C-alpha distance (Angstrom), angle and dihedral (degrees) to the residues before:
residue distance angle dihedral
M1 . . .
A2 3.77 . .
T3 3.86 93.6 .
G4 3.80 96.7 43.0
V5 3.84 92.8 -99.0
P6 3.87 111.8 114.6
D7 3.84 112.1 -117.5
A8 3.80 91.9 -116.8
G9 3.83 94.2 42.7
W10 3.79 129.8 -103.9
S11 3.76 92.3 -74.9
A12 3.82 91.0 67.2
D13 3.79 89.2 71.4
D14 3.74 89.8 56.1
R15 3.81 92.3 46.5
L16 3.78 94.6 -125.5
E17 3.77 115.8 170.6
G18 3.80 118.2 -115.5
E19 3.84 90.2 -125.2
T20 3.79 89.1 54.8
L21 3.81 90.9 54.7
L22 3.82 92.0 48.7
G23 3.81 91.2 49.5
A24 3.80 91.9 49.1
A25 3.79 90.9 47.9
D26 3.88 91.0 50.9
L27 3.79 90.1 48.3
A28 3.76 92.3 48.3
G29 3.84 88.7 49.3
T30 3.83 91.7 52.0
L31 3.78 93.5 47.1
H32 3.84 90.4 46.3
T33 3.79 91.1 52.8
D34 3.81 91.8 49.8
A35 3.80 93.8 45.0
A36 3.80 91.1 47.8
G37 3.78 90.1 52.5
L38 3.82 90.4 50.9
L39 3.81 89.9 49.5
E40 3.83 90.7 52.5
R41 3.78 89.8 50.7
L42 3.79 93.3 48.1
D43 3.84 90.8 48.8
A44 3.81 90.9 49.1
E45 3.78 90.6 51.0
E46 3.83 89.4 47.1
R47 3.77 94.6 -123.2
A48 3.77 97.1 151.1
A49 3.86 100.9 174.6
P50 3.78 96.3 53.6
A51 3.79 91.1 40.2
V52 3.77 90.8 58.7
E53 3.78 92.1 53.1
V54 3.77 92.9 47.4
D55 3.79 91.7 46.2
A56 3.85 88.3 62.0
V57 3.78 89.6 52.7
V58 3.84 91.1 48.9
T59 3.76 91.9 51.5
A60 3.80 93.5 47.9
L61 3.80 91.9 50.0
R62 3.77 90.7 48.3
V63 3.74 91.5 53.5
A64 3.88 92.5 44.5
R65 3.78 90.4 53.3
M66 3.78 92.5 50.4
V67 3.79 94.0 48.4
L68 3.81 91.9 46.6
D69 3.77 91.2 48.5
L70 3.81 91.5 50.0
E71 3.79 91.7 46.4
S72 3.77 91.4 49.3
F73 3.80 91.4 48.3
A74 3.81 91.5 50.5
R75 3.76 91.2 50.8
Q76 3.82 94.3 47.6
V77 3.80 94.1 50.3
R78 3.82 91.8 59.0
């Protein structure tokens, strides 16, 4: 816990199951892929305003997937 991150990840404090983290990571990955596809389509159709809104969702899903993957990894190592 030298860097402020618990050894087993933040999810350990909330007693989340490892399988739950993996499922959430997979779901975030699927949603990210779909949202990224929509963003590409909006960019291609030059719909700037909707693309900006979808871009924020794509970024949030990408971050969620990374955090869930890291939490899952931290829990599996222990």
